N, C-alpha and C positions, 0 to 999 in steps of 0.2 A: 503494499499500499505507501510506503514511503516513496517507491520510486515511481508511483503513478503520482503522486503529489508534486515531486520533482518535475516530472514531464510535464504535468498540466501547467505548472507555473512557467515552464519554457514556451509552451505553447501559447499562452496568454500573452507573455511578453513579446513573442515575435509577432503576434497577430496585431499588436497596440503599434509596434514598430513600424511593421508593414503599412497599417493605416496612417501614422503620422507622415511615413515618407512619401507616401502617395499623395496626401494632401499637400505637403511641402513641395513635392514636384510641379504641382499644379503652378505653384507661384515664380516656378524657374523662368529666367529670360529666354531660354532656347527650350519651350515645351515640347518641340518636336524631338528633339534628342533624347528626352524623357520618356516618350510612350512606352517602350516596352518595359520601363522601369515600372512604371505605373501598372501597366497590366500585370506583371509578375507581382507586385504589392499585393493587388486585389485578390488574385488567385491564391497567394501565400496567406494572407489573413483569412480567406474563406476555408481555405483547406484546414489551417490551423485551429479556427473555432470548431468546425466540424470533427475533427480527430478529438480535441477535448471532449467535446460531446459524447463521443463513441466510448473514449477510455473512462471517463467520468462513471458512464451507466454500466461499466465492465461488458459491452456489447462483443458478441463472438465475433465481429466484422471490424472491431478496434485494430488488430494489427494489420490489416490490409490498408486501413486507411492510414495509418501512421507511417507506413512504408511510402505510401504516394506523398504525404505530408514531407517526409524527409527529401524525397525527390525535388519536389516543388521548393522547399525551402533552399535546398542546395543551388538550385538554379536562380532564385531570387538574389541569394547571397552573391552569386557570381555576377549579376547583372549590375547589382546596386554596387559593388566594388568598384567598377568601371567608371563611378563617377565620384569626383572630388566633395561633393556637398556633403557637410557633417551628418543630416540626415540620412543620405545614402549610406555612409559609411557606419554608422549606429545600426541601421537596418540590418546592413549585411552582417555585423557581428552579432545581433539577435538572431538572425538566419541561422547561420553557422552553429551558434548553441542550441539551438532547437534541432537542426538537423541531428546534432551528436546526439541530443538526448532521445529522438526519435529512433536512431540507429541502433541504441542499446535497450530499446524497448522489447523488441522481437525476442520472444520466449519467455519473458520475465513476468508477464500478466498473470492474474489468477487470483 
């Protein structure tokens, strides 16, 4: 259960970082350059919220969603890391940490 608590915290932190990053990207000077970042931020936040819901309810489908979440978090971290803005760098870090937590979830639930 403690492991799930840590994962749930990382999922929430990542979702919040992605939401803040997407919002901040909308204020960037060259918004066209930020389109892929915004899209991945949105996808990542959504999968983090969904995965957290499945983990919290001990769903039999949680492991599958957490694996997908790990993949999207890694993609979002990679995209955000390309941009110099602080919000992108902070989001990239939150996504990397969440991906790591998701990666260690497999087989631990129960």
